[in-house]
C-alpha positions, 0 to 999 in steps of 0.5 A: 568276243573281242579280238585279243590281238587287236586289244593287246597291240596297244599295251606295249606302246602305251607303257613305252610312251608313258615311260618315255614321257616320264623318263626320256628316250633312254628309259624307253629304249631300256624298256624295249629291251627289258620291261622290268627296267621301268619299275623304278620309273613307274614307282616314282611316278605313282609315289608322286601322284596326288592321289587324294585329289584323284577323280574316277577318271584318274583312277581308271587311267592309273589302273589301265596304265599299271594293268598294261605294264603287268600284262607286258611283264607277264608276257615278256618275263613269264612267257605268258599268252593273253586271251579273253575269258568270258565273264558276264558279270563285267560290263564288257562281257569278258576279262583279259587273262594271261596264261603262264606256266609256273616253274613247277610246270603248272598252268596258271591263269592271271587276271592283270586287272584284278591283280592291279586293283588289289594293289591300288585300293585303298592306297597304291602299293609300291611297284616292286610290291606289285611285281612281287605279287605278279611273281607269286601268282605266276609261281602259284603261291598264295596271295600276298597279304597287303 
């Protein structure tokens, strides 16, 4: 099985570096305090991408970047904890999931990769819409219709 702490150690720095690259040190410093401060930066970034020219590697990179962001948000804004869940159907043999407790006290398990994928295909949704889906999943509400 994977060492989830080692795997997760790259999420925050990866998103922070992307935010700094896109919007500068001040935006990265704001991200350090509140990851949700990066919503506008990432939304603008995704909206400006030449998606019709994307190749497989580009989609993988975008998916990884947004999955890292959603994971950080789940951990910081929702008090989530990450773990690896066995899934033999995946090439890695495991899936990253984040466990949260909803406002009604129920345990919720959220798979950030799947959630992001749902909002990347066929055309990426706006980042605020992605975070709305995160909030719905964390609260245990039904899936949003895209």
